[in-house]
Structure formats: structure tokens, C-alpha cells
C-alpha positions, 0 to 999 in steps of 0.5 A: 836386266841381269842379276848373275847371283848378285845384289838386286841393286844393279839388276838394271844398271840404268835404274838401280834399285834401293830401299829394300831389305839388306837380305836382298843384297847391298847397295853402292858396293863393288860388284863381281866382274861377272855382274859387270861383264853381263851388264855390259853384254846385256846393254850391248844386246839392248842397244842392237835391238831386234833380239832373237833366240839365236842372239841369246844362244850366241851370248851363252857360248861367247865366253868373253872374259871381262877380266881379260878385256880389262887387264890382258893387254897391260899385263902383256906390255908390262911383262915384255918390259921386265928386265931380262924377261924374268920375274921372281916367284913367291919361292924367290926363284927367277922365272923366264916369262918371255913366252908368257908375254907373247901368249897374253898379247895374242890371247883372244880374251875368251874362254872357249875350248880353243882359246890359247892363253886362257888357261895361263891367264886364269892361273895368273889371275887367281894368284893376284890379291885383290888388295894389289889389283887395281889403280882406279878404285871402285866408285858407286857412281860408275859401278859397271866400269870400276875398279879398273886399270891393272897395277903392274907396279905392285909386287904381286903382279910379277910374283903372280906371273912367275908363279903361273908360268912355273906352275904350268911348266911343272905340270908339262902344260904348254903356256899356249895350250888350248883351254879345252885340252886342260879343262874337261870332264870325263864321261865314258872314259873320255875327256870332254872339253868344257868351255867357260870360266870362273866367276872371278874372271867375269865369264857369263858361262860360269864354270868352276872346275877342280885344279889337278895338274897331276891329272892334266889340269882342271878336272871335274866341274863342281858348280856353274852353268847347269840347266841353260835355256834360250826361249822366245817367240821370234814373232811366231805363235809357238815358243822357240826354245833351245835348252841344254843340261850341261851335266847330262840327263843321267848320273848313271855311268852305264846309261847312254845318257851319261854324257849326252848333253855334256857333249852338246855343251862342249860343242856349243850345241843345243836341244830343240824343245818342241811345243806346237804340234807341227814341231813335235811331228817334225822331230826326227826322234818322234816315236808314236805309241798308240794305246788301245783298251 
């Protein structure tokens, strides 16, 4: 099951819920790409079976971009077919987009800190109006897979492509720059690369940063993944729990914990939460204080 802050209707796509009050969400309406992508991922995990906490950990940091899976190949192909390798931007200027075609074609369709092309696709995607996006419209009979098929014949396609390329070049950001170099937060005066992407891209690991090209690209994240946990029993008696607080344990810049777990989040690492006595005793950070009256 998955919800992704969406309607209760498709918490389980195989058994849609109906008959509830509208305050809990609409029925038979288009879902967000994040919901659609998560339902696909959860279904894939369920088909494989035998899930462990490690599987949940891998899912959190996979950073798959469903929008990229849906349209990047078509966008790259249409881009490569543009006469003279140019596209006209919203200001009427012709922009050479040939480099962008290759970047979109080779992008790994992910939003990891190392992904090259993720930033270009994100800026391109944000400029596409929903009214000129899809060839195949939404169908309530197939809500996980519709709408689909990028409409590369729509005027908005070439305009969005030209504007995204021009925007990055004006900010002196290479089109194939690693995402983490331009999507970051600052802690202790240092940039910490941040993985993930906006909800409209469909990324499970939702990250909503602020675009500031004059300051290097995306800066401080405003909303998104915050407290994350992967918990299970893995056939044992004790819970297996891995957690991370993406914005760290302290908001005090003078605290040693100001950026501690943000760095873990950046690196795809976790905190081991300990419940059973043997796990607590095995912690390298264990400190025992005996209090006597």
C-alpha cells in the first residue's frame, strides 16, 4: 500500500477504496506522478516478496524519476530531430539545444546527487504546462499508467526545452552537471549535496528546494522528506530499525548536531536505532552512567 499524501482512493491500486466522504480525497481522478511512481515501486516490491528492512532502505534512496521514465527518451529523440539543433524560447530567441539532446538521452532517470542530466530535466519539466503535456489522457480505468506519452508536437515542448537550456547557461551551470553540485543545503559554511526531487517529477524521496541560480542553483530545501524510517523484524525477535532526520538534530548553528544527519541523508546512510539489550550493549557510542543515592 502507498498513499504519498494523496487520496485514499488508490492506497491499494488493486483494491481501490470508494464510498467515503470527499474530505478524504477524490475518486476516479488523476493521481500525482509521485503516487503513480510509488504504486509501481510498491507493486514491484510485493511481486518480489521476502522483503527486508534493507529493501526499504534501498527504495528510499533509489531516487527514481517516474517523469523521466515516461518522457526523457521521447524528449531526447524529438530534441535531436529539431532543424538545425535549435529551439525558440519564450523570449523569441533561438537556442542551440544539441548538447541537451545528448544529456537527456544518457541521463540515468534518477535524482541522485551524482545524476547528470537530472537538473536539466527538472528545469525543463517545470516549464511544461499540464495542458500541453500528454498525448494519452487520464483514464480512471488505468489510473497508475495514465496520462502518458509526451506530446513533442506541442509548441510548449520546444519552448520549455529552449528556456531550460538558456536558464542553465545564463547561470553558468553545465547541462550535464551532477545534481548534487547544484541541489544542496549549507551547514557550517559548507554545501551538503541533497538527493531527491520535486513531487511533480514523481520522486519517492520528495525534496522541494528553492531555485536561486545566482547562488549556485537550488538552495535551502523548504519541504519534503524529513523523518524517515525503515522498520521490520526480519524474522528476528528484535525490531530492525534504521532512521534519519534529514534536517539534522539541532537547528542551532553552534551545535555539533546542526548538520549531522543531513550529511547522512546526503550520503544515503542511516542511524541504527537499538531496542534489545544486546543491540544497545553493542553500540560503539554506548556510555553507561551509574547513579547512586
